[in-house]
Residue frames as a rotation matrix with the C-alpha (Angstrom) as fourth column:
UNK 1
-0.726 -0.586 0.361 45.66
0.680 -0.529 0.507 -31.05
-0.107 0.613 0.783 -116.78
UNK 2
-0.003 0.817 0.576 42.19
0.696 -0.413 0.588 -29.53
0.718 0.402 -0.567 -117.07
UNK 3
0.655 0.211 -0.726 42.62
0.727 -0.437 0.529 -27.90
-0.206 -0.874 -0.440 -113.67
UNK 4
-0.258 -0.857 -0.446 45.80
0.580 -0.506 0.638 -26.15
-0.773 -0.094 0.627 -114.77
UNK 5
-0.673 0.122 0.729 44.19
0.657 -0.353 0.666 -25.02
0.339 0.928 0.158 -118.03
UNK 6
0.426 0.901 0.083 41.27
0.698 -0.386 0.603 -23.60
0.575 -0.199 -0.794 -116.06
UNK 7
0.443 -0.337 -0.831 43.61
0.714 -0.428 0.554 -21.99
-0.542 -0.839 0.051 -113.54
UNK 8
-0.633 -0.774 0.009 45.72
0.596 -0.481 0.643 -20.31
-0.493 0.413 0.766 -116.21
UNK 9
-0.549 0.490 0.678 42.78
0.587 -0.352 0.729 -19.19
0.596 0.798 -0.094 -118.32
UNK 10
0.493 0.810 -0.318 40.75
0.784 -0.255 0.566 -18.04
0.377 -0.529 -0.760 -115.33
UNK 11
0.153 -0.529 -0.835 43.55
0.696 -0.542 0.471 -15.96
-0.701 -0.654 0.285 -113.86
UNK 12
-0.829 -0.489 0.272 44.27
0.522 -0.500 0.691 -14.37
-0.202 0.715 0.670 -117.23
UNK 13
-0.169 0.858 0.485 40.60
0.688 -0.250 0.681 -13.56
0.706 0.449 -0.548 -117.81
UNK 14
0.623 0.433 -0.651 40.26
0.782 -0.373 0.500 -12.00
-0.026 -0.820 -0.571 -114.37
UNK 15
-0.169 -0.783 -0.599 43.44
0.610 -0.560 0.560 -9.96
-0.774 -0.271 0.572 -114.81
UNK 16
-0.776 -0.212 0.594 42.49
0.629 -0.317 0.710 -8.79
0.038 0.925 0.379 -118.30
UNK 17
-0.041 0.891 0.451 39.00
0.716 -0.289 0.635 -7.45
0.697 0.349 -0.627 -117.66
UNK 18
0.567 0.221 -0.793 39.82
0.774 -0.473 0.421 -5.34
-0.282 -0.853 -0.439 -114.61
UNK 19
0.874 -0.224 0.431 40.95
0.048 -0.844 -0.534 -1.77
0.483 0.488 -0.727 -115.30
UNK 20
0.588 -0.760 -0.277 44.67
0.542 0.116 0.833 -1.33
-0.600 -0.640 0.480 -114.74
UNK 21
0.112 -0.623 -0.774 47.72
-0.331 -0.758 0.562 0.52
-0.937 0.193 -0.291 -116.06
UNK 22
-0.825 -0.484 0.293 48.31
0.076 0.417 0.906 -1.82
-0.561 0.769 -0.307 -119.01
UNK 23
-0.202 0.837 0.509 44.66
0.942 0.308 -0.131 -1.99
-0.267 0.453 -0.851 -120.04
UNK 24
0.586 0.412 -0.697 44.32
0.322 -0.908 -0.266 1.77
-0.743 -0.069 -0.666 -119.81
UNK 25
-0.271 -0.795 -0.543 47.43
-0.364 -0.438 0.822 2.31
-0.891 0.420 -0.170 -121.93
UNK 26
-0.845 -0.085 0.527 46.34
0.371 0.617 0.694 -0.16
-0.385 0.782 -0.490 -124.61
UNK 27
0.008 0.959 0.284 42.78
0.971 0.060 -0.230 1.02
-0.238 0.278 -0.931 -124.85
UNK 28
0.458 0.065 -0.887 43.73
0.076 -0.997 -0.034 4.69
-0.886 -0.052 -0.461 -124.89
UNK 29
-0.621 -0.738 -0.265 46.11
-0.282 -0.105 0.954 3.98
-0.731 0.667 -0.143 -127.74
UNK 30
-0.658 0.438 0.613 43.40
0.712 0.626 0.317 2.07
-0.245 0.645 -0.724 -129.57
UNK 31
0.423 0.863 -0.277 40.99
0.732 -0.506 -0.457 4.97
-0.535 -0.009 -0.845 -129.22
UNK 32
0.344 -0.364 -0.865 43.61
-0.268 -0.922 0.281 7.37
-0.900 0.135 -0.415 -130.53
UNK 33
-0.451 -0.742 -0.496 45.41
-0.718 -0.029 0.695 5.34
-0.531 0.669 -0.520 -133.22
UNK 34
0.357 0.632 -0.688 43.00
-0.893 0.447 -0.052 2.55
0.275 0.633 0.724 -134.18
UNK 35
0.752 0.046 0.657 43.11
-0.419 0.803 0.424 -1.16
-0.508 -0.594 0.623 -133.49
UNK 36
0.909 -0.416 0.008 45.44
0.272 0.579 -0.769 -2.17
0.315 0.701 0.639 -136.34
UNK 37
0.175 -0.889 0.423 48.31
-0.253 -0.456 -0.853 -0.01
0.951 0.042 -0.305 -135.05
UNK 38
0.023 -0.104 0.994 47.67
-0.982 -0.191 0.003 -0.93
0.190 -0.976 -0.106 -131.43
UNK 39
0.849 0.499 -0.173 46.98
-0.465 0.862 0.201 -4.67
0.249 -0.090 0.964 -131.75
UNK 40
0.229 -0.808 -0.542 50.66
0.133 0.578 -0.805 -5.81
0.964 0.112 0.240 -131.58
UNK 41
-0.473 -0.424 0.772 50.88
-0.628 -0.453 -0.633 -4.24
0.619 -0.784 -0.052 -128.11
UNK 42
0.633 0.735 0.242 48.51
-0.722 0.448 0.527 -6.95
0.279 -0.509 0.814 -126.84
UNK 43
0.665 -0.467 -0.582 51.59
0.332 0.884 -0.330 -9.20
0.669 0.027 0.743 -126.81
UNK 44
0.184 -0.626 0.758 53.34
-0.586 -0.689 -0.427 -6.92
0.789 -0.365 -0.494 -124.30
UNK 45
0.668 0.054 0.742 52.93
-0.714 0.328 0.619 -9.38
-0.210 -0.943 0.257 -121.36
UNK 46
0.929 -0.364 0.064 54.94
0.367 0.885 -0.287 -11.97
0.047 0.290 0.956 -123.30
UNK 47
0.274 -0.855 0.440 57.78
0.271 -0.371 -0.889 -9.47
0.923 0.363 0.130 -123.46
UNK 48
0.093 -0.206 0.974 57.58
-0.687 -0.721 -0.087 -8.01
0.720 -0.662 -0.209 -119.97
UNK 49
0.792 0.372 0.483 57.01
-0.610 0.455 0.649 -11.17
0.022 -0.809 0.587 -117.91
UNK 50
0.603 -0.595 -0.532 60.17
0.090 0.713 -0.696 -13.00
0.793 0.372 0.483 -118.96
UNK 51
-0.460 -0.835 0.302 62.46
-0.236 -0.213 -0.948 -11.52
0.856 -0.507 -0.099 -116.28
UNK 52
-0.040 0.533 0.845 59.71
-0.991 -0.130 0.036 -11.89
0.129 -0.836 0.533 -113.69
UNK 53
0.874 0.411 -0.257 59.24
-0.409 0.910 0.066 -15.59
0.261 0.047 0.964 -114.49
UNK 54
0.238 -0.872 -0.427 62.97
0.162 0.470 -0.868 -16.32
0.958 0.137 0.253 -114.37
UNK 55
-0.524 -0.425 0.738 63.35
-0.575 -0.462 -0.675 -14.55
0.628 -0.778 -0.002 -111.04
UNK 56
0.288 0.737 0.612 60.39
-0.958 0.218 0.188 -16.38
0.005 -0.640 0.768 -109.48
UNK 57
0.891 0.065 -0.450 61.50
-0.156 0.973 -0.168 -19.81
0.427 0.220 0.877 -110.72
UNK 58
-0.095 -0.994 -0.056 65.07
-0.090 0.065 -0.994 -19.20
0.991 -0.089 -0.096 -109.54
UNK 59
-0.554 -0.053 0.831 63.74
-0.796 -0.261 -0.547 -18.69
0.246 -0.964 0.102 -106.02
UNK 60
0.405 0.851 0.335 60.85
-0.908 0.419 0.033 -21.18
-0.112 -0.317 0.942 -106.00
UNK 61
0.571 -0.195 -0.797 62.92
-0.327 0.837 -0.438 -24.02
0.753 0.511 0.415 -107.41
UNK 62
-0.490 -0.847 -0.206 65.02
-0.035 0.255 -0.966 -23.99
0.871 -0.467 -0.154 -104.24
UNK 63
-0.323 0.453 0.831 62.19
-0.927 -0.328 -0.181 -23.91
0.190 -0.829 0.526 -101.74
UNK 64
-0.993 0.037 0.114 61.11
0.002 0.954 -0.300 -27.05
-0.120 -0.298 -0.947 -99.82
UNK 65
-0.537 0.843 0.029 57.59
0.529 0.310 0.790 -28.38
0.657 0.440 -0.612 -100.18
UNK 66
-0.044 0.532 -0.846 56.45
0.976 -0.160 -0.151 -26.81
-0.215 -0.832 -0.512 -96.90
UNK 67
-0.578 -0.231 -0.782 57.50
0.166 -0.972 0.164 -23.37
-0.799 -0.035 0.601 -98.09
UNK 68
-0.964 0.267 -0.001 55.75
-0.034 -0.119 0.992 -23.90
0.265 0.956 0.123 -101.41
UNK 69
-0.259 0.908 -0.331 52.58
0.866 0.370 0.337 -24.87
0.428 -0.199 -0.881 -99.54
UNK 70
-0.191 0.129 -0.973 52.83
0.700 -0.677 -0.227 -21.67
-0.688 -0.724 0.039 -97.51
UNK 71
-0.891 -0.176 -0.418 53.07
-0.150 -0.755 0.638 -19.68
-0.428 0.631 0.647 -100.72
UNK 72
-0.731 0.681 0.037 50.00
0.365 0.345 0.865 -21.45
0.576 0.646 -0.501 -102.07
UNK 73
-0.023 0.708 -0.706 48.06
0.993 -0.066 -0.099 -20.43
-0.117 -0.703 -0.702 -98.96
UNK 74
-0.405 -0.200 -0.892 49.27
0.245 -0.964 0.105 -16.85
-0.881 -0.176 0.440 -99.40
UNK 75
-0.998 0.028 -0.058 48.30
-0.063 -0.226 0.972 -17.03
0.014 0.974 0.228 -103.05
UNK 76
-0.400 0.910 -0.105 44.80
0.796 0.402 0.452 -18.23
0.454 0.098 -0.886 -102.20
UNK 77
0.071 0.372 -0.926 44.37
0.806 -0.568 -0.167 -15.37
-0.588 -0.734 -0.340 -99.75
UNK 78
-0.731 -0.403 -0.551 45.70
0.011 -0.814 0.581 -12.96
-0.683 0.419 0.599 -102.37
UNK 79
-0.868 0.466 0.174 43.12
0.277 0.162 0.947 -14.19
0.413 0.870 -0.270 -104.91
UNK 80
-0.015 0.892 -0.451 40.34
0.989 0.080 0.127 -13.77
0.149 -0.444 -0.883 -102.34
UNK 81
-0.217 -0.136 -0.967 41.54
0.459 -0.888 0.022 -10.23
-0.861 -0.439 0.255 -101.66
UNK 82
-0.973 -0.151 -0.177 41.45
-0.086 -0.473 0.877 -9.44
-0.216 0.868 0.447 -105.38
UNK 83
-0.535 0.844 0.039 37.94
0.653 0.384 0.653 -10.90
0.536 0.375 -0.756 -105.58
UNK 84
0.087 0.532 -0.842 36.82
0.925 -0.357 -0.130 -8.74
-0.370 -0.768 -0.523 -102.65
UNK 85
-0.556 -0.365 -0.747 38.35
0.124 -0.925 0.360 -5.65
-0.822 0.107 0.559 -104.26
UNK 86
-0.970 0.220 0.099 36.58
0.093 -0.037 0.995 -6.42
0.223 0.975 0.016 -107.53
UNK 87
-0.192 0.950 -0.247 33.23
0.915 0.264 0.304 -6.92
0.354 -0.167 -0.920 -105.78
UNK 88
-0.161 0.083 -0.983 33.70
0.654 -0.737 -0.169 -3.56
-0.739 -0.670 0.064 -104.06
UNK 89
-0.953 -0.222 -0.206 33.90
-0.007 -0.661 0.750 -1.90
-0.303 0.716 0.629 -107.47
UNK 90
-0.616 0.777 0.129 30.39
0.536 0.294 0.791 -3.16
0.577 0.557 -0.598 -108.21
UNK 91
0.053 0.644 -0.763 29.05
0.985 -0.158 -0.064 -1.25
-0.162 -0.749 -0.643 -105.20
UNK 92
-0.677 -0.339 -0.653 30.24
0.254 -0.941 0.225 2.07
-0.690 -0.014 0.724 -106.59
UNK 93
0.232 0.833 -0.503 27.91
-0.278 -0.438 -0.855 4.19
-0.932 0.338 0.129 -108.75
UNK 94
0.936 0.032 -0.351 29.94
-0.351 0.173 -0.920 3.31
0.031 0.984 0.173 -111.84
UNK 95
0.504 -0.815 0.288 33.02
0.623 0.573 0.532 1.42
-0.599 -0.089 0.796 -112.92
UNK 96
0.117 -0.522 -0.845 35.78
-0.340 -0.820 0.460 3.65
-0.933 0.234 -0.274 -114.22
UNK 97
0.965 0.252 -0.070 35.81
-0.133 0.244 -0.961 3.58
-0.225 0.936 0.269 -118.00
UNK 98
0.402 -0.858 0.320 38.91
0.662 0.514 0.546 2.00
-0.633 -0.008 0.774 -119.43
UNK 99
-0.141 -0.456 0.879 39.24
0.956 -0.294 0.000 4.71
0.258 0.840 0.478 -122.05
UNK 100
0.856 0.501 0.125 38.52
0.440 -0.835 0.330 7.78
0.270 -0.227 -0.936 -119.92
UNK 101
0.466 -0.755 -0.461 42.15
0.464 -0.235 0.854 8.23
-0.753 -0.612 0.241 -118.93
UNK 102
0.421 -0.357 -0.834 44.52
-0.631 -0.776 0.014 10.51
-0.652 0.520 -0.551 -120.81
UNK 103
0.991 -0.044 -0.123 45.75
-0.073 0.593 -0.802 9.13
0.108 0.804 0.584 -124.08
UNK 104
0.378 -0.911 0.164 49.20
-0.120 0.127 0.985 7.62
-0.918 -0.391 -0.062 -124.16
UNK 105
0.720 -0.255 -0.646 51.75
-0.679 -0.066 -0.731 7.26
0.144 0.965 -0.220 -126.93
UNK 106
-0.153 -0.861 0.485 54.24
-0.810 0.390 0.437 4.56
-0.566 -0.326 -0.757 -127.62
UNK 107
-0.125 -0.037 -0.991 54.78
-0.773 0.630 0.073 1.07
0.622 0.776 -0.107 -128.98
UNK 108
0.679 0.333 -0.654 54.69
0.025 0.880 0.474 -2.49
0.733 -0.338 0.590 -127.73
UNK 109
-0.314 -0.870 -0.381 57.90
0.583 0.140 -0.800 -1.75
0.749 -0.473 0.464 -125.84
UNK 110
-0.704 0.126 0.698 56.17
-0.474 -0.816 -0.331 1.08
0.528 -0.564 0.635 -123.99
UNK 111
0.432 0.902 -0.001 53.25
-0.665 0.319 0.675 -1.20
0.609 -0.290 0.738 -123.17
UNK 112
0.393 -0.379 -0.838 55.71
0.462 0.869 -0.176 -3.79
0.795 -0.318 0.517 -121.87
UNK 113
-0.703 -0.685 0.188 57.38
0.225 -0.465 -0.856 -1.12
0.674 -0.560 0.481 -119.73
UNK 114
-0.171 0.751 0.638 54.00
-0.808 -0.478 0.346 -0.17
0.564 -0.456 0.688 -118.27
UNK 115
0.741 0.489 -0.460 53.53
-0.220 0.824 0.521 -3.82
0.634 -0.285 0.719 -117.30
UNK 116
-0.068 -0.857 -0.512 57.03
0.550 0.396 -0.736 -4.13
0.833 -0.331 0.444 -115.83
UNK 117
-0.832 -0.258 0.492 56.31
-0.161 -0.736 -0.658 -1.16
0.531 -0.626 0.570 -113.55
UNK 118
0.198 0.956 0.215 53.00
-0.737 0.001 0.676 -2.70
0.647 -0.292 0.705 -112.47
UNK 119
-0.534 -0.502 0.680 53.32
-0.841 0.399 -0.366 -4.72
-0.088 -0.767 -0.635 -109.22
UNK 120
0.436 0.846 0.308 50.50
-0.806 0.519 -0.285 -7.13
-0.401 -0.124 0.908 -110.11
UNK 121
0.633 -0.210 -0.745 52.57
-0.426 0.708 -0.562 -9.43
0.646 0.674 0.359 -112.37
UNK 122
-0.490 -0.868 0.079 55.19
-0.506 0.209 -0.837 -9.81
0.710 -0.450 -0.541 -109.62
UNK 123
-0.426 0.410 0.806 52.57
-0.837 0.160 -0.524 -10.65
-0.344 -0.898 0.275 -107.00
UNK 124
0.633 0.746 -0.205 50.71
-0.762 0.555 -0.333 -13.02
-0.134 0.367 0.920 -109.31
UNK 125
0.401 -0.546 -0.735 53.81
-0.338 0.658 -0.673 -14.97
0.851 0.519 0.079 -110.29
UNK 126
-0.632 -0.714 0.301 55.28
-0.525 0.108 -0.844 -15.04
0.571 -0.691 -0.443 -106.77
UNK 127
-0.608 0.443 0.659 52.08
-0.677 0.143 -0.721 -16.04
-0.414 -0.885 0.213 -104.96
UNK 128
0.389 0.888 0.246 49.92
-0.526 0.433 -0.732 -17.86
-0.756 0.156 0.635 -107.52
UNK 129
0.847 0.031 -0.531 51.33
-0.514 0.308 -0.801 -18.68
0.139 0.951 0.277 -110.94
UNK 130
-0.103 -0.989 -0.108 54.86
-0.866 0.143 -0.480 -19.53
0.490 0.044 -0.871 -109.85
UNK 131
-0.551 -0.081 0.831 53.91
-0.656 0.657 -0.371 -22.09
-0.516 -0.749 -0.415 -107.17
UNK 132
0.514 0.825 0.234 51.22
-0.444 0.489 -0.751 -23.51
-0.734 0.282 0.618 -109.48
UNK 133
0.653 -0.344 -0.675 53.68
-0.663 0.171 -0.729 -24.02
0.366 0.923 -0.116 -112.35
UNK 134
-0.465 -0.861 0.208 56.26
-0.847 0.364 -0.387 -25.62
0.258 -0.356 -0.898 -110.04
UNK 135
-0.303 0.438 0.846 53.63
-0.524 0.665 -0.532 -27.98
-0.796 -0.605 0.028 -108.66
UNK 136
0.753 0.613 -0.241 52.27
-0.507 0.306 -0.806 -28.75
-0.420 0.729 0.541 -112.13
UNK 137
0.205 -0.775 -0.598 55.78
-0.862 0.146 -0.485 -29.60
0.463 0.615 -0.638 -113.32
UNK 138
-0.591 -0.420 0.689 56.08
-0.749 0.603 -0.276 -32.18
-0.299 -0.679 -0.670 -110.55
UNK 139
0.063 0.714 0.698 53.10
-0.123 0.699 -0.704 -34.01
-0.990 -0.042 0.132 -112.04
UNK 140
0.127 -0.111 0.986 54.41
0.885 0.462 -0.062 -33.72
-0.448 0.880 0.157 -115.58
UNK 141
-0.780 -0.519 -0.349 55.88
0.312 -0.807 0.502 -30.99
-0.542 0.283 0.791 -117.79
UNK 142
-0.654 0.584 0.481 52.76
0.548 -0.072 0.833 -31.06
0.521 0.809 -0.273 -119.96
UNK 143
0.313 0.791 -0.526 50.70
0.945 -0.202 0.259 -29.73
0.098 -0.578 -0.810 -117.04
UNK 144
-0.061 -0.430 -0.901 53.02
0.512 -0.788 0.341 -26.77
-0.857 -0.441 0.269 -116.50
UNK 145
-0.947 -0.283 0.155 53.13
0.261 -0.386 0.885 -26.00
-0.190 0.878 0.439 -120.21
UNK 146
-0.286 0.923 0.257 49.33
0.804 0.085 0.589 -26.18
0.522 0.375 -0.766 -120.41
UNK 147
0.351 0.396 -0.848 48.99
0.849 -0.517 0.109 -23.70
-0.396 -0.758 -0.518 -117.54
UNK 148
-0.419 -0.609 -0.673 51.41
0.260 -0.791 0.554 -21.19
-0.870 0.057 0.490 -119.07
UNK 149
-0.930 0.102 0.353 49.93
0.345 -0.083 0.935 -21.49
0.125 0.991 0.042 -122.57
UNK 150
-0.006 0.999 -0.052 46.39
0.935 0.025 0.354 -21.12
0.355 -0.047 -0.934 -121.20
UNK 151
0.202 0.053 -0.978 47.37
0.697 -0.709 0.106 -18.06
-0.688 -0.703 -0.180 -119.17
UNK 152
-0.558 -0.523 -0.644 49.19
-0.006 -0.774 0.634 -16.13
-0.830 0.358 0.428 -121.88
UNK 153
-0.836 0.345 0.426 46.92
0.514 0.224 0.828 -17.32
0.191 0.912 -0.364 -124.66
UNK 154
0.191 0.958 -0.212 43.88
0.973 -0.157 0.167 -16.04
0.127 -0.238 -0.963 -122.79
UNK 155
0.074 -0.236 -0.969 45.67
0.509 -0.826 0.240 -12.86
-0.857 -0.511 0.059 -121.75
UNK 156
-0.873 -0.459 -0.165 46.71
0.083 -0.472 0.878 -11.93
-0.481 0.753 0.450 -125.30
UNK 157
-0.609 0.709 0.356 43.28
0.682 0.239 0.691 -12.84
0.404 0.663 -0.629 -126.70
UNK 158
0.293 0.758 -0.582 41.46
0.940 -0.338 0.033 -10.76
-0.172 -0.557 -0.812 -124.09
UNK 159
-0.172 -0.433 -0.885 43.72
0.267 -0.885 0.382 -7.74
-0.948 -0.171 0.268 -124.53
UNK 160
-0.968 -0.160 0.194 43.37
0.216 -0.133 0.967 -7.98
-0.128 0.978 0.164 -128.31
UNK 161
-0.235 0.961 0.144 39.59
0.903 0.161 0.398 -8.11
0.359 0.224 -0.906 -127.93
UNK 162
0.316 0.313 -0.895 39.59
0.727 -0.686 0.017 -5.04
-0.609 -0.656 -0.445 -125.70
UNK 163
-0.630 -0.623 -0.464 41.75
0.144 -0.680 0.718 -3.16
-0.763 0.386 0.518 -128.18
UNK 164
-0.849 0.364 0.382 39.38
0.438 0.082 0.895 -3.91
0.294 0.928 -0.229 -131.05
UNK 165
0.098 0.953 -0.286 36.36
0.978 -0.039 0.207 -3.05
0.186 -0.300 -0.936 -128.92
UNK 166
0.078 -0.130 -0.988 37.85
0.552 -0.820 0.151 0.22
-0.830 -0.558 0.007 -127.71
UNK 167
-0.869 -0.474 -0.142 38.76
0.134 -0.502 0.854 1.27
-0.476 0.723 0.500 -131.24
UNK 168
-0.709 0.641 0.295 35.24
0.485 0.138 0.864 0.65
0.513 0.755 -0.409 -132.51
UNK 169
0.327 0.928 -0.179 33.15
0.744 -0.135 0.654 1.89
0.583 -0.347 -0.735 -129.61
UNK 170
-0.018 -0.480 0.877 35.60
-0.208 -0.856 -0.473 4.25
0.978 -0.191 -0.084 -127.83
UNK 171
-0.677 -0.236 0.697 34.56
-0.723 0.038 -0.690 2.83
0.137 -0.971 -0.196 -124.48
UNK 172
-0.781 0.416 -0.467 32.79
0.404 0.905 0.131 -0.08
0.477 -0.087 -0.875 -122.89
UNK 173
0.055 0.886 0.460 29.23
-0.260 -0.432 0.864 0.46
0.964 -0.167 0.206 -121.69
UNK 174
-0.336 -0.167 0.927 28.68
-0.916 -0.169 -0.363 0.55
0.217 -0.971 -0.096 -117.95
UNK 175
0.659 0.652 0.376 26.57
-0.714 0.699 0.040 -2.61
-0.237 -0.295 0.926 -118.01
UNK 176
0.763 -0.444 -0.470 29.25
-0.016 0.714 -0.700 -4.52
0.646 0.542 0.538 -119.90
UNK 177
-0.244 -0.898 0.366 31.92
-0.463 -0.223 -0.857 -3.30
0.852 -0.379 -0.362 -117.50
UNK 178
-0.026 0.309 0.951 29.90
-0.994 0.096 -0.058 -4.40
-0.110 -0.946 0.304 -114.48
UNK 179
0.912 0.407 -0.055 29.30
-0.410 0.897 -0.163 -7.84
-0.017 0.171 0.985 -116.02
UNK 180
0.439 -0.827 -0.350 33.00
-0.002 0.388 -0.922 -8.33
0.898 0.406 0.169 -116.76
UNK 181
-0.401 -0.590 0.701 34.09
-0.692 -0.306 -0.654 -7.19
0.601 -0.747 -0.285 -113.30
UNK 182
0.351 0.612 0.709 31.50
-0.908 0.407 0.099 -9.48
-0.228 -0.678 0.699 -111.67
UNK 183
0.936 -0.038 -0.349 32.73
-0.119 0.900 -0.418 -12.44
0.330 0.433 0.839 -113.74
UNK 184
0.024 -1.000 0.005 36.33
-0.174 -0.009 -0.985 -11.63
0.985 0.023 -0.174 -112.84
UNK 185
-0.278 -0.090 0.956 35.50
-0.930 -0.224 -0.291 -11.38
0.240 -0.970 -0.022 -109.12
UNK 186
0.713 0.621 0.325 33.61
-0.675 0.733 0.082 -14.69
-0.188 -0.278 0.942 -109.18
UNK 187
0.739 -0.503 -0.447 36.45
0.049 0.703 -0.710 -16.51
0.672 0.503 0.544 -110.94
UNK 188
-0.251 -0.875 0.414 39.02
-0.431 -0.282 -0.857 -15.06
0.867 -0.394 -0.306 -108.52
UNK 189
0.027 0.341 0.940 36.93
-0.999 0.050 0.011 -16.15
-0.043 -0.939 0.342 -105.52
UNK 190
0.934 0.353 -0.053 36.51
-0.356 0.928 -0.107 -19.70
0.011 0.118 0.993 -106.86
UNK 191
0.453 -0.843 -0.290 40.21
0.105 0.373 -0.922 -20.04
0.886 0.387 0.257 -107.66
UNK 192
-0.276 -0.560 0.781 41.20
-0.699 -0.441 -0.563 -18.58
0.660 -0.701 -0.270 -104.30
UNK 193
0.374 0.508 0.776 39.00
-0.899 0.404 0.168 -20.97
-0.228 -0.760 0.608 -102.34
UNK 194
0.963 -0.034 -0.267 40.16
-0.077 0.915 -0.397 -23.93
0.257 0.403 0.878 -104.41
UNK 195
0.143 -0.990 -0.014 43.81
-0.107 -0.002 -0.994 -23.02
0.984 0.144 -0.106 -103.87
UNK 196
-0.189 -0.163 0.968 43.31
-0.944 -0.240 -0.225 -22.72
0.269 -0.957 -0.109 -100.12
UNK 197
0.726 0.512 0.459 41.65
-0.614 0.783 0.098 -26.13
-0.310 -0.353 0.883 -99.95
UNK 198
0.861 -0.418 -0.289 44.26
0.082 0.676 -0.733 -27.74
0.501 0.607 0.616 -102.22
UNK 199
0.080 -0.892 0.445 47.05
-0.620 -0.394 -0.678 -26.29
0.780 -0.222 -0.585 -100.09
UNK 200
-0.128 -0.073 0.989 46.06
-0.965 0.240 -0.107 -28.54
-0.230 -0.968 -0.101 -97.19
UNK 201
0.932 0.357 0.063 45.73
-0.325 0.900 -0.292 -31.70
-0.161 0.251 0.954 -99.27
UNK 202
0.217 -0.918 0.330 48.88
-0.200 0.289 0.936 -33.86
-0.955 -0.269 -0.121 -99.17
UNK 203
-0.742 -0.669 0.034 50.57
-0.079 0.137 0.988 -33.54
-0.666 0.730 -0.154 -102.55
UNK 204
0.230 0.901 0.369 47.25
0.475 0.226 -0.850 -32.96
-0.849 0.371 -0.376 -104.28
UNK 205
-0.686 -0.465 0.560 47.39
0.695 -0.190 0.694 -32.12
-0.216 0.865 0.453 -107.99
């Protein structure tokens, strides 16, 4: 179970600290409206990911083990690609500030819509989270529940922390951004390598 908790929390941490459409929207709102009015929008992934999860499970639940293993290999390669992309950001003169983009307006529903239109949740659930949850369920429902709770618990906590930080400081310092991106890249690389190795182990948990 500890592996699935680490997998869920690690993926959520890596996804949360890298600049993206949802993070930009939330942090711009926080800078404009304050953290108290923006904080509920940190729960947007819980609202937006429901249809994605149902779609992925509807397909994955009907795939044979060999096909699920293939998806795990693809997921491991996808995580390594994300790690490489994150490391590339560190080579640039600066990491784009999360609050430098134009301010947005809206509510938690708008934040959820931003996430629905973002391809990353679809790729993550199809290639990484979906196969991992299906495999975890085979070894006990508690493992699958632990993975999902760890993922969304970490995701909401990280987004809430960014919202509060953005409202108080207006933007993250360059050094802090580099440290977070480096940590995200390292976690993605470790998880990607582990998933590739585990994909070739017979029925490994």
